N, C-alpha and C positions, 0 to 999 in steps of 0.2 A: 349283684349288677342292677343298675336301676334303668330304666327306659327314661329319656328326657324328653319330656312335652314343653311345648313352647309357647307361651304368650305370646300376640303378635308383635307386642314391641319390644318385647327381648329379642325374636328372630331378627326383625328388621334391625335393632342394633348391631347382633352380631353378623349379619349379612352385611353391613357397612363397613365394620372394623375388617372384615375379609377382604370385600371387594378393594379397599385402600390399600391394605398389604399387597393384595398382589397386583395392585396397579404400580405402587413404587418396588415390587419386586423386580418387575418387566422393565421398568424406567432403567433402576440399577442393573442390570442384567445389560441391556442396551448400552450403557455408560461402562461397563466393565470393572463396576464399583464393587469390593467385595465386602465394606461394612454395612450391614442392615440399617434401615431406617428405624427411627422410634416407632414410628405404625406398623411397623412388620414385628418388632420385639411385643409391640402391646400386643395384637392378635396371637401371637404366641403363647404369651401368658395368658391370655384370656383362654384360650381353646385347651390348654393344659389343665387349668381352674377346671374348667367343665368336665376334661374326661376324671381328673379326681375326682371331683364330686359323684359322678355316675358309677365311680368304683367303688368310694367309701367315703361319704359324706363327712365321717368323722375325722379324716386325715389331718393329723397334727399342722401341715402346710399350708392347710385351708383356713385357719383360725375362726372356724363356722362359729357363727354365736347368733340367737334370736335376735332379730330387729322388730322392733313395734313400732315404727311409722308407715310400715306398707300394711295395707289390708290382705289376708289370704284371700285369692279369688273364690275360693271353694268352699270355706266355711268362716265366718268372722271371728270364730272362737280358735280356730287352728293357729298355728305360728308360722311366722315367716322368718329365714334365715338370711345370712348375710356371709360369703364366703370372700375371701380376699384372693382376688387377681395379682394385686402388688399391694406391697408395704414399703412405707418409708420414702413415699413418693408425693410428690404434691400431685392432688388430685387423681389420687389412686384408685384404680379402678376396682369395682364390686361386683359380686354375683350374687343377685337377691333370688331367693328360691321359697318352695314349700314341698312338701311330700304330696303326692295324688295327683291325678283324681282318684289312681287305681291304686291297689296294693304294686311294689316295686316300681312305681313309676315318681317322676321328681319333676316338677313344673320351674322353667326358668322364668322366673319373672319379670329381671330387669337387669341390662348388664351396662352400670353406670360408673362416671367418676363419683368418688367420697364426695357427698355434700359437705 
C-alpha cells in the first residue's frame, strides 16, 4: 500500500470536489431527494480512483499509463502517470501522479477533466 502525498494544486482540486459534493448532498437531504447529483457521483469516482491507486497502481480499472505532457516534480527524467477516474464521459476526470518522493509514496499531481 502506498502513502499519498499531495501537491497543493491537487489537494485544492480534491477539496473543491469534496466540498461541492457535500454541499449538494446536504441540499438534497433537506429536500428529501434520493438521487445523487452529478457532482456527488464525480467525487465518489475520484475518491475510489485514489483508493485503488493507493492499493494497486496497476489495477486494470484505472487504465494507468504514462503521460508525457506533465513534468515530474521531483525528477525531470522520472515518469508521470495518468489514471482514469471516469471513462466514456465528455470531460472525463483523470488523476495525474508519480512515484515518490520516498519509497512506498505516491504523489498526486493533479485531478482534472481530460483535456
